[in-house]
FITIKOL-280479 format. One line per field, with one value per residue (C-alpha): residue number from 1; residue in one letter; y, z, x. Coordinates in Angstrom, 2 decimals, padded with zeros to 5 digits. Layout:
N
n: NUM  ...
res: a  ...
Y: Y  ...
Z: Z  ...
X: X  ...
REM end
This chain:
635
n: 1  2  3  4  5  6  7  8  9  10  11  12  13  14  15  16  17  18  19  20  21  22  23  24  25  26  27  28  29  30  31  32  33  34  35  36  37  38  39  40  41  42  43  44  45  46  47  48  49  50  51  52  53  54  55  56  57  58  59  60  61  62  63  64  65  66  67  68  69  70  71  72  73  74  75  76  77  78  79  80  81  82  83  84  85  86  87  88  89  90  91  92  93  94  95  96  97  98  99  100  101  102  103  104  105  106  107  108  109  110  111  112  113  114  115  116  117  118  119  120  121  122  123  124  125  126  127  128  129  130  131  132  133  134  135  136  137  138  139  140  141  142  143  144  145  146  147  148  149  150  151  152  153  154  155  156  157  158  159  160  161  162  163  164  165  166  167  168  169  170  171  172  173  174  175  176  177  178  179  180  181  182  183  184  185  186  187  188  189  190  191  192  193  194  195  196  197  198  199  200  201  202  203  204  205  206  207  208  209  210  211  212  213  214  215  216  217  218  219  220  221  222  223  224  225  226  227  228  229  230  231  232  233  234  235  236  237  238  239  240  241  242  243  244  245  246  247  248  249  250  251  252  253  254  255  256  257  258  259  260  261  262  263  264  265  266  267  268  269  270  271  272  273  274  275  276  277  278  279  280  281  282  283  284  285  286  287  288  289  290  291  292  293  294  295  296  297  298  299  300  301  302  303  304  305  306  307  308  309  310  311  312  313  314  315  316  317  318  319  320  321  322  323  324  325  326  327  328  329  330  331  332  333  334  335  336  337  338  339  340  341  342  343  344  345  346  347  348  349  350  351  352  353  354  355  356  357  358  359  360  361  362  363  364  365  366  367  368  369  370  371  372  373  374  375  376  377  378  379  380  381  382  383  384  385  386  387  388  389  390  391  392  393  394  395  396  397  398  399  400  401  402  403  404  405  406  407  408  409  410  411  412  413  414  415  416  417  418  419  420  421  422  423  424  425  426  427  428  429  430  431  432  433  434  435  436  437  438  439  440  441  442  443  444  445  446  447  448  449  450  451  452  453  454  455  456  457  458  459  460  461  462  463  464  465  466  467  468  469  470  471  472  473  474  475  476  477  478  479  480  481  482  483  484  485  486  487  488  489  490  491  492  493  494  495  496  497  498  499  500  501  502  503  504  505  506  507  508  509  510  511  512  513  514  515  516  517  518  519  520  521  522  523  524  525  526  527  528  529  530  531  532  533  534  535  536  537  538  539  540  541  542  543  544  545  546  547  548  549  550  551  552  553  554  555  556  557  558  559  560  561  562  563  564  565  566  567  568  569  570  571  572  573  574  575  576  577  578  579  580  581  582  583  584  585  586  587  588  589  590  591  592  593  594  595  596  597  598  599  600  601  602  603  604  605  606  607  608  609  610  611  612  613  614  615  616  617  618  619  620  621  622  623  624  625  626  627  628  629  630  631  632  633  634  635
res: x  x  x  x  x  x  x  x  x  x  x  x  x  x  x  x  x  x  x  x  x  x  x  x  x  x  x  x  x  x  x  x  x  x  x  x  x  x  x  x  x  x  x  x  x  x  x  x  x  x  x  x  x  x  x  x  x  x  x  x  x  x  x  x  x  x  x  x  x  x  x  x  x  x  x  x  x  x  x  x  x  x  x  x  x  x  x  x  x  x  x  x  x  x  x  x  x  x  x  x  x  x  x  x  x  x  x  x  x  x  x  x  x  x  x  x  x  x  x  x  x  x  x  x  x  x  x  x  x  x  x  x  x  x  x  x  x  x  x  x  x  x  x  x  x  x  x  x  x  x  x  x  x  x  x  x  x  x  x  x  x  x  x  x  x  x  x  x  x  x  x  x  x  x  x  x  x  x  x  x  x  x  x  x  x  x  x  x  x  x  x  x  x  x  x  x  x  x  x  x  x  x  x  x  x  x  x  x  x  x  x  x  x  x  x  x  x  x  x  x  x  x  x  x  x  x  x  x  x  x  x  x  x  x  x  x  x  x  x  x  x  x  x  x  x  x  x  x  x  x  x  x  x  x  x  x  x  x  x  x  x  x  x  x  x  x  x  x  x  x  x  x  x  x  x  x  x  x  x  x  x  x  x  x  x  x  x  x  x  x  x  x  x  x  x  x  x  x  x  x  x  x  x  x  x  x  x  x  x  x  x  x  x  x  x  x  x  x  x  x  x  x  x  x  x  x  x  x  x  x  x  x  x  x  x  x  x  x  x  x  x  x  x  x  x  x  x  x  x  x  x  x  x  x  x  x  x  x  x  x  x  x  x  x  x  x  x  x  x  x  x  x  x  x  x  x  x  x  x  x  x  x  x  x  x  x  x  x  x  x  x  x  x  x  x  x  x  x  x  x  x  x  x  x  x  x  x  x  x  x  x  x  x  x  x  x  x  x  x  x  x  x  x  x  x  x  x  x  x  x  x  x  x  x  x  x  x  x  x  x  x  x  x  x  x  x  x  x  x  x  x  x  x  x  x  x  x  x  x  x  x  x  x  x  x  x  x  x  x  x  x  x  x  x  x  x  x  x  x  x  x  x  x  x  x  x  x  x  x  x  x  x  x  x  x  x  x  x  x  x  x  x  x  x  x  x  x  x  x  x  x  x  x  x  x  x  x  x  x  x  x  x  x  x  x  x  x  x  x  x  x  x  x  x  x  x  x  x  x  x  x  x  x  x  x  x  x  x  x  x  x  x  x  x  x  x  x  x  x  x  x  x  x  x  x  x  x  x  x  x  x  x  x  x  x  x  x  x  x  x  x  x  x  x  x  x  x  x  x  x  x  x  x  x  x  x  x  x  x  x  x  x  x  x  x  x  x  x  x  x  x  x  x  x  x  x  x  x  x  x  x  x  x  x  x  x  x  x  x  x  x  x  x  x  x
Y: 020.75  018.94  019.78  018.00  015.11  014.30  013.98  012.25  009.74  009.19  008.51  006.37  003.99  003.79  002.77  000.21  -001.21  -001.51  -003.20  -005.36  -006.81  -006.92  -008.97  -011.20  -012.07  -012.76  -014.94  -017.26  -017.30  -018.25  -021.61  -022.37  -025.05  -024.01  -020.18  -018.45  -015.86  -013.07  -014.34  -014.27  -010.73  -009.83  -011.48  -009.43  -006.40  -007.73  -008.12  -004.86  -003.63  -005.75  -004.37  -000.60  000.70  -001.68  -000.33  -001.70  -001.23  001.54  004.10  002.20  003.27  006.96  006.83  005.75  008.33  010.99  010.04  009.87  006.19  005.01  004.32  004.77  000.96  000.89  003.75  001.99  -001.17  000.06  002.52  004.36  007.12  010.80  009.60  012.85  012.60  011.52  014.05  014.42  015.36  016.82  014.73  011.49  010.90  012.70  015.73  017.87  021.06  018.74  016.36  017.37  014.50  011.79  009.61  009.35  007.36  004.42  004.18  004.11  001.49  -001.08  000.58  000.32  002.75  002.81  003.91  007.42  007.55  007.36  005.20  001.86  000.47  002.72  001.29  002.02  000.21  001.94  000.40  001.07  003.52  005.35  006.21  007.14  009.68  010.95  010.88  009.27  008.44  006.61  003.37  001.04  002.69  002.99  -000.63  -001.77  -002.26  -004.16  -006.50  -007.30  -007.99  -010.61  -012.03  -012.55  -014.04  -016.56  -017.56  -018.24  -020.00  -022.45  -023.03  -023.84  -027.19  -030.18  -031.13  -027.49  -026.80  -023.74  -024.04  -024.08  -020.37  -019.93  -021.13  -018.48  -015.01  -012.95  -014.75  -014.65  -011.29  -010.26  -011.96  -010.20  -007.00  -007.34  -008.64  -006.32  -003.33  -004.24  -004.27  -000.81  000.69  -000.69  -003.11  -004.77  -006.46  -008.11  -010.98  -011.50  -011.82  -013.39  -016.00  -016.21  -016.76  -019.43  -020.71  -020.80  -022.81  -025.25  -025.66  -026.68  -029.13  -030.70  -030.97  -032.52  -035.30  -035.72  -035.19  -032.73  -034.00  -032.82  -032.52  -030.02  -028.15  -027.67  -026.67  -023.85  -022.84  -022.85  -020.67  -018.07  -018.01  -017.60  -015.10  -013.15  -013.28  -011.63  -008.96  -007.88  -007.68  -005.70  -003.11  -003.41  000.59  001.02  -002.11  -001.31  001.96  000.84  001.35  -000.25  000.90  -002.61  -003.39  -007.25  -008.35  -007.61  -009.48  -007.90  -007.04  -006.14  -007.73  -006.72  -006.43  -008.86  -006.02  -003.90  -006.86  -007.62  -003.81  -003.96  -007.42  -008.05  -007.84  -010.28  -012.59  -012.59  -013.75  -016.06  -017.49  -018.46  -019.96  -021.86  -023.02  -024.35  -026.54  -028.47  -030.84  -034.63  -035.45  -032.41  -032.01  -033.34  -030.62  -032.91  -032.95  -029.32  -029.20  -029.27  -026.20  -024.48  -025.16  -023.76  -020.63  -019.90  -020.05  -017.65  -015.23  -015.34  -014.35  -010.73  -010.71  -011.15  -007.81  -006.10  -003.66  -006.35  -008.56  -006.19  -005.09  -008.71  -010.04  -008.41  -010.64  -013.50  -016.28  -017.33  -013.70  -013.59  -016.76  -015.54  -012.36  -014.54  -016.70  -013.60  -013.92  -013.10  -012.65  -016.09  -017.31  -015.86  -016.63  -020.20  -021.85  -019.56  -020.49  -024.35  -024.90  -022.93  -025.62  -028.66  -027.78  -026.82  -030.18  -032.20  -030.43  -030.69  -034.09  -036.19  -035.20  -037.07  -035.86  -033.35  -032.01  -028.32  -026.99  -026.25  -022.61  -020.84  -019.68  -016.19  -013.85  -010.31  -010.58  -009.20  -011.67  -013.64  -016.70  -019.77  -022.02  -025.68  -025.29  -027.83  -026.16  -027.36  -024.84  -021.96  -023.02  -024.03  -020.30  -018.84  -021.06  -020.10  -016.30  -016.91  -019.08  -016.36  -013.39  -015.43  -016.02  -012.36  -011.14  -013.70  -012.44  -009.10  -010.49  -012.16  -010.25  -006.73  -005.42  -002.82  000.57  004.13  003.85  000.91  -000.48  -002.41  000.57  000.08  -003.57  -003.61  -000.88  -002.97  -006.25  -005.42  -003.60  -006.59  -008.95  -006.37  -007.12  -010.50  -011.11  -008.72  -010.85  -013.89  -012.34  -010.98  -014.59  -016.26  -014.03  -014.85  -018.45  -018.12  -016.12  -018.93  -021.87  -020.73  -022.73  -020.40  -022.93  -023.20  -020.15  -020.79  -020.49  -017.32  -015.83  -016.50  -015.02  -012.02  -011.43  -011.49  -009.15  -006.76  -006.91  -006.05  -003.33  -001.91  -001.85  000.13  003.08  004.76  005.36  007.70  009.31  010.00  011.37  013.49  014.73  015.59  017.40  019.50  017.64  019.17  022.50  023.96  024.57  021.08  021.05  018.62  021.09  019.75  023.21  024.91  025.13  026.97  029.74  030.49  029.93  032.19  034.06  036.05  033.01  031.35  034.11  033.77  030.23  031.13  033.47  031.09  028.62  031.03  032.95  030.48  028.19  024.84  023.68  026.11  025.69  027.84  028.53  028.61  027.70  024.34  022.68  020.04  017.18  017.58  021.31  022.64  025.84  024.08  023.06  024.38  026.47  023.40  021.29  023.28  024.41  021.55  023.53  022.05  023.30  022.52  020.72  020.10  018.22  017.43  014.29  012.83  013.38  011.33  008.85  008.55  008.35  006.96  009.56  013.01  014.63  016.16  017.09  018.66  020.66  021.89  023.03  025.03  026.57  027.79  029.57  031.11  032.24  033.99  035.29  035.72  039.28  038.17  038.74  036.23  033.18  034.00  034.06  030.87  029.02  030.23  029.16  025.74  024.89  026.69  028.66  030.69  032.16  032.85  033.15  035.24  034.86  034.63  031.42  032.64  035.74  033.92  031.48  033.81  037.28  040.26  041.52  038.72  038.00  040.01  040.04  042.90  045.40  045.03  044.29  044.85  043.68  039.85  039.47  041.24  041.57  040.14  039.57  041.37  041.09  041.62  039.66  037.86  038.92  036.57  037.33  036.43  035.47  038.01  037.60  039.80  037.21  034.46  037.01  037.55  035.45
Z: 015.92  012.58  011.68  015.08  014.70  011.32  012.19  015.33  013.15  011.03  014.27  015.73  012.60  012.48  016.07  015.74  012.53  014.56  017.78  015.78  013.75  016.84  018.81  015.86  015.49  019.03  019.39  016.21  017.26  020.77  019.44  017.52  018.97  020.22  020.58  023.79  024.85  024.35  020.75  020.52  021.31  018.96  016.36  017.02  016.34  013.25  012.29  012.84  011.09  007.92  007.98  008.76  008.29  005.67  001.72  -001.64  -003.20  -005.50  -003.12  -003.72  -007.26  -006.08  -003.77  -006.55  -008.90  -006.21  -006.13  -010.01  -010.02  -012.47  -015.90  -019.06  -019.39  -015.62  -015.95  -019.09  -017.38  -014.39  -016.49  -013.48  -014.68  -013.95  -012.76  -013.19  -014.68  -012.25  -009.83  -006.60  -003.51  -000.81  001.53  -000.27  -000.79  -002.50  -000.76  -001.91  -003.24  -005.71  -006.65  -005.60  -004.53  -005.16  -002.49  -004.39  -007.35  -004.89  -005.10  -008.85  -009.80  -011.97  -015.31  -018.86  -020.98  -024.97  -027.06  -027.48  -023.39  -023.12  -020.26  -021.37  -018.05  -015.09  -011.57  -007.89  -005.70  -002.19  000.72  004.28  005.25  002.12  003.02  006.49  005.13  002.66  005.36  002.95  004.96  002.19  002.55  002.11  005.26  007.06  006.85  007.68  011.44  010.65  008.23  010.86  013.33  010.80  010.42  014.13  013.96  011.56  013.64  016.65  014.23  013.04  016.99  017.58  019.39  017.20  016.86  016.48  013.50  011.47  012.87  016.56  016.17  016.25  020.08  020.47  019.91  020.92  018.64  015.61  016.20  016.41  013.12  011.54  012.82  011.38  008.00  007.57  008.92  006.08  003.30  004.76  004.88  001.97  -000.16  -001.98  001.54  002.41  -000.13  000.52  004.54  004.60  002.29  004.53  007.56  005.75  004.67  008.31  009.10  006.17  007.49  010.99  009.58  007.42  010.36  012.48  009.72  008.38  004.76  002.50  001.73  000.74  004.47  005.19  002.17  003.12  006.57  004.97  002.79  005.65  007.53  004.78  004.12  007.84  008.73  005.25  005.82  009.13  007.90  005.32  007.84  010.35  007.72  005.68  005.78  003.73  001.40  000.63  -001.24  -002.00  -005.84  -007.29  -010.56  -011.28  -014.84  -014.90  -015.39  -018.18  -019.19  -018.50  -021.99  -020.75  -017.65  -014.97  -015.79  -013.75  -012.55  -011.38  -009.48  -007.81  -006.69  -005.15  -003.47  -003.22  000.79  001.15  -001.63  000.10  003.47  002.39  -000.67  002.12  004.59  001.96  000.33  004.05  004.30  000.97  002.77  003.02  005.22  003.75  000.12  -002.22  -004.05  -007.02  -007.72  -008.44  -011.52  -014.02  -012.02  -012.56  -016.12  -016.39  -014.16  -016.34  -019.49  -018.25  -017.09  -020.58  -022.03  -020.94  -023.93  -026.12  -028.07  -027.10  -029.88  -032.60  -030.49  -029.78  -033.57  -034.64  -031.78  -033.29  -036.33  -035.93  -033.39  -032.93  -031.85  -029.66  -028.00  -027.25  -025.80  -023.62  -022.58  -021.80  -018.16  -016.80  -013.04  -013.03  -013.25  -009.85  -008.31  -009.73  -007.73  -004.39  -004.74  -005.45  -002.61  -000.05  -001.54  -001.36  002.33  003.16  001.94  003.60  006.99  006.85  005.29  005.56  009.46  012.24  013.37  016.47  018.62  019.47  022.83  024.12  023.40  022.04  018.44  018.79  021.87  022.75  024.50  023.32  021.48  024.05  023.30  023.48  025.48  024.43  020.89  018.24  016.75  013.16  013.02  013.14  010.11  008.37  009.26  007.58  004.53  004.24  004.12  001.57  -000.73  -000.38  -001.23  -004.22  -005.75  -005.17  -007.15  -009.73  -010.20  -010.99  -013.78  -015.31  -015.10  -013.62  -012.25  -014.77  -013.63  -015.02  -015.69  -017.79  -016.76  -014.00  -011.82  -008.91  -009.05  -008.49  -006.10  -003.72  -004.13  -003.85  -000.63  000.98  -000.21  001.45  004.94  004.36  003.24  005.78  008.77  007.10  006.72  010.22  011.38  008.85  009.72  013.22  012.62  010.17  012.93  015.38  013.10  011.32  011.94  012.71  011.98  008.37  006.43  003.58  006.34  007.64  004.09  003.04  006.12  005.69  002.06  003.48  006.20  003.48  001.59  004.65  005.64  002.28  002.29  005.78  003.81  002.87  006.03  007.53  004.35  002.81  006.39  006.36  002.84  003.05  006.24  005.19  008.08  010.52  010.11  010.53  013.76  015.08  015.52  015.66  013.64  010.02  008.83  010.21  006.97  005.37  008.00  006.57  002.80  002.73  005.83  004.80  003.57  006.69  008.79  006.52  007.40  011.09  010.63  008.97  011.77  014.44  013.01  010.69  012.27  010.78  007.40  004.99  001.53  000.00  -003.50  -004.19  -007.07  -008.68  -010.97  -011.44  -008.80  -006.44  -006.25  -002.73  -003.37  -004.88  -002.31  000.54  002.18  002.30  003.26  006.28  007.52  006.67  005.11  001.99  -001.62  -005.03  -006.25  -005.18  -007.38  -010.25  -011.43  -008.13  -008.14  -011.30  -009.92  -006.85  -008.73  -012.15  -014.14  -015.19  -015.97  -012.59  -012.09  -015.43  -014.73  -011.62  -012.83  -015.46  -012.90  -010.59  -013.45  -014.11  -010.64  -010.79  -014.21  -015.28  -014.87  -015.57  -011.99  -012.85  -013.85  -010.91  -008.54  -010.03  -009.47  -006.11  -005.30  -006.83  -004.85  -001.79  -001.59  001.75  001.06  -002.12  -001.47  -003.40  -002.94  -004.99  -006.76  -007.73  -009.13  -010.84  -012.55  -013.13  -013.52  -011.31  -010.97  -009.79  -008.97  -012.01  -011.41  -008.68  -011.44  -012.59  -009.19  -005.94  -003.71  -004.76  -002.41  000.66  001.81  005.37  005.46  003.93  004.64  002.05  -001.45  000.42  000.38  001.64  000.48  001.98  -000.35  000.57  000.54  -002.55  -004.54  -003.83  -004.95  -008.46  -011.07
X: -007.06  -007.37  -003.75  -002.63  -004.92  -003.63  -000.24  -001.01  -002.98  -000.15  002.00  -000.60  -000.73  002.98  002.96  -000.05  001.51  005.15  003.65  001.48  004.20  006.41  003.60  002.95  006.63  007.15  003.93  005.17  008.87  008.04  006.72  009.94  011.86  015.41  014.52  015.17  012.63  015.43  015.91  012.03  012.06  014.90  012.75  009.65  011.97  013.12  009.61  008.47  011.63  010.80  007.24  007.64  011.16  012.45  012.48  013.08  016.81  016.10  017.63  020.87  020.64  019.93  022.97  025.20  023.82  024.39  028.06  028.18  028.98  026.17  027.52  025.33  024.83  023.75  021.34  019.88  019.67  017.99  015.86  014.32  012.16  013.08  016.35  018.82  022.25  024.95  026.09  028.10  026.24  028.49  026.68  027.17  023.33  020.62  019.22  016.02  017.99  019.85  017.43  013.86  011.56  014.29  012.89  009.47  010.94  011.46  007.49  007.53  010.21  008.17  007.43  008.19  009.50  009.20  012.05  010.59  010.45  006.79  005.62  003.72  003.58  003.19  002.65  002.83  005.19  004.51  005.86  004.93  007.64  007.17  003.56  004.19  007.02  004.49  002.03  -000.46  -003.58  -005.21  -006.94  -003.98  -002.09  -005.47  -005.95  -002.37  -002.73  -005.78  -004.33  -001.76  -004.57  -006.18  -002.66  -002.45  -006.09  -005.02  -001.99  -004.61  -006.77  -003.77  -003.23  -006.89  -007.77  -008.32  -011.80  -013.04  -015.20  -016.17  -019.62  -018.35  -017.93  -021.68  -021.27  -018.41  -020.00  -017.08  -014.68  -017.15  -017.72  -014.14  -013.48  -016.44  -015.35  -011.93  -012.66  -015.40  -013.28  -010.76  -013.51  -014.77  -011.08  -009.58  -011.73  -008.74  -008.05  -011.29  -010.79  -007.06  -007.33  -010.51  -008.66  -005.70  -008.05  -009.76  -006.12  -005.37  -008.23  -007.60  -004.05  -005.28  -007.86  -005.00  -002.67  -005.34  -006.70  -002.90  -004.47  -006.11  -009.58  -013.12  -013.89  -011.17  -012.00  -015.44  -014.77  -012.64  -015.33  -017.94  -015.60  -015.21  -018.98  -019.69  -017.28  -017.65  -021.53  -021.28  -018.76  -021.19  -023.94  -022.00  -020.90  -024.13  -024.65  -021.47  -021.58  -025.45  -024.34  -020.82  -019.95  -016.72  -015.15  -013.93  -015.14  -013.66  -010.19  -007.72  -004.78  -001.16  000.29  003.68  005.19  007.70  011.47  013.51  015.80  012.94  011.52  014.57  015.15  011.56  011.70  015.59  015.55  012.95  013.91  017.22  016.03  013.30  015.34  017.92  015.62  013.68  017.20  018.54  015.61  016.15  018.41  018.71  015.80  013.99  013.39  015.86  017.55  018.25  014.57  014.44  016.70  013.52  012.15  015.59  015.57  012.07  013.03  015.95  014.14  011.32  014.05  015.33  012.20  013.08  015.19  012.57  011.77  008.78  008.87  008.61  006.38  003.75  002.66  002.98  000.97  -002.26  -001.88  000.49  -000.59  003.28  004.08  000.94  002.10  005.58  004.31  001.92  004.92  007.18  007.02  010.51  009.37  008.13  011.46  011.79  008.53  008.21  011.01  009.95  006.50  007.25  009.84  007.39  004.50  006.79  008.01  004.55  003.18  005.85  005.22  001.38  000.88  004.13  004.40  002.79  -000.46  000.26  -002.36  -002.07  -002.36  -006.10  -006.16  -009.11  -008.45  -009.42  -009.32  -009.94  -006.58  -003.14  -001.19  001.17  003.57  001.64  003.64  003.67  002.20  003.12  006.28  005.29  002.75  004.93  006.90  003.37  002.37  005.60  005.35  001.63  002.71  005.66  003.25  000.22  002.64  004.25  000.57  -000.53  002.99  002.20  -001.32  -000.01  001.79  -001.00  -004.08  -005.29  -008.59  -009.55  -010.78  -010.62  -006.90  -007.35  -003.88  -002.61  -001.37  -003.56  -003.73  000.45  -000.06  -002.63  -001.35  002.37  001.43  -000.34  002.65  004.93  003.18  002.92  006.41  007.78  006.24  007.51  010.93  011.53  010.54  012.76  015.82  015.86  015.59  018.45  020.49  019.68  020.45  023.74  026.67  029.42  031.89  030.94  032.25  029.69  026.92  028.53  028.85  025.30  023.92  026.21  025.10  021.43  022.51  023.85  020.65  018.68  021.01  020.57  017.06  017.49  019.29  016.02  014.47  017.29  018.37  014.70  013.70  016.74  016.31  012.65  012.69  015.60  017.81  015.24  016.06  012.68  010.77  009.23  005.53  002.78  000.63  000.34  -001.14  002.00  003.90  000.69  001.39  004.67  003.93  000.77  000.37  -002.50  -004.56  -003.53  -005.01  -008.26  -008.64  -008.37  -010.97  -013.30  -012.83  -013.54  -016.36  -018.44  -020.60  -021.84  -020.65  -021.79  -020.55  -017.50  -016.42  -012.68  -010.60  -010.28  -007.91  -005.59  -004.24  -001.21  -001.23  -001.23  -002.97  -006.10  -008.74  -006.69  -009.95  -011.96  -008.65  -007.93  -011.44  -013.51  -016.03  -017.54  -016.82  -017.94  -014.82  -011.32  -008.76  -011.02  -009.18  -009.09  -012.92  -013.21  -011.03  -013.43  -016.44  -015.33  -017.33  -016.63  -019.79  -020.43  -016.71  -016.80  -020.06  -019.04  -015.55  -017.54  -019.92  -017.08  -015.18  -018.55  -019.21  -015.72  -015.64  -019.31  -020.86  -024.59  -026.23  -028.73  -026.48  -024.23  -027.35  -028.80  -025.37  -025.13  -028.50  -027.99  -025.21  -026.46  -023.38  -022.91  -019.32  -017.06  -013.27  -010.84  -007.21  -004.07  -004.89  -008.31  -006.74  -004.18  -006.62  -009.60  -008.18  -007.54  -011.07  -012.90  -015.83  -016.58  -020.37  -019.55  -018.93  -022.68  -024.40  -022.37  -025.19  -025.11  -021.90  -020.89  -017.36  -016.88  -013.10  -010.12  -006.36  -003.91  -004.76  -007.67  -011.05  -014.13  -017.60  -020.70  -023.66  -026.48  -030.30  -030.39  -028.64  -031.41  -033.97  -032.26  -034.02
REM end
């Protein structure tokens, strides 16, 4: 049944993502010097934890608020939209009865509120566990396991034997086909992922080229570009039926006018920044990259952080007429003060590992295989650190990009750009953080209190990020008070039993996929589109604004919305019959929602011509009408 299949799909995606992250963590850590097989296994678990179970730190604010611990200055500082006044929960954390859907706010952290309370910078900051909790089978979640598969292929490319060139893939059809299927599949599932993961795969090949040559030169860049062209071209051909008709709403790039607040950025990325920051810092040692060389970077970072103090209310109107104010607005990049040192340190360490280290030859393994990931015994240890640093740098660039430009779409803001690139970065930094945390645990000198303290602080950040999974799950499920079921439609049977019985009748008695008319309306209303949702029968219009988002135009949804209203409210048999014929309607559904929206006596045309529609099902407030041959004859 569809309801069971839906819930199993959520569980399957979670399992694929968790096992994929685990396998990738084990594969990389198995080549790290000094790590035992047991610790590599623990590292795999930590990697899976960081990718699919960890959350941001916004729930810490929620727990504090549920214990009435947030002072007015703190509330103003965090500026979490729709956070209720402080209260005392008897459970010590928020629950639905006291703060309905509190867990949803963790996915809406980054935003800016004007003095009048209006949202000026609305974004989506989803992370994997939130999407699984929401049971959100949207493209970003469908593509998650395949993104991890692409990262696994990137690791294998980095381990490819020296002397292999991009053109050699033509002589390895299985490897080339797998790369094309994965990259093309990502474009098919979630088009935002295509460029990012193809770039990461090409970057892995570039890293291997530089490791082999001992330098970054034109030949290495050319090989990476040839690889991207070869794999990208094959991906396009393999999914040509999709790409040939694909229409994007992207309308160029826009400049981000209002940047992320540092406190919001730290709420979202705090656990990862703690782990990765400590990992990078410990590598700035004598014999590594000298820490004293980073004083100018620290100064610039501090200056960028301080730009958050610039008054937006004064700058925005002045920027339209004063070049100086426009320049200040452009320089207002507080998050750059966090990303700049992370990115530059990762780049410097990456450069040192790749260029300054002696050329090493990897074990002769195939770069890509159809087999599951396994530890590659004897692989050059340096490549594991190059891989980790590459993930850190790639995530940093993605996050910095959301502060500078956005892809223009129907909304005209950076909401979707932040949504998609933050989700991608979560995967990259989640894998990197799981690996880095394992290395930190292994390398921490237990005799030094500073080392123990820093690792403990990072552990607290990660622990805070793990609050959300159990608390949100308990709250959303009502402490698992309801009867357990795999059927995703089970709630509907309790909520609207008569309508659920009607849905079961349609499933049992209607063959094929004839069109059924039901009420339409706004988005996020369970009662809109419920018949089409649970039966699979096509209807004229579901959530109207979501239809606009998918198609980028409102003309057709607007026309259909008016036609649906006419089918229910219009008393002219000729007009109603014409509409039924135009859309080849077979059934008209009337339930509580239709009567609430269009009137108690619907369809109104029956008062003048009861022969157009014949009732074929009736149960309480529900009646299903079948369109008669008479309706097709009326002109």
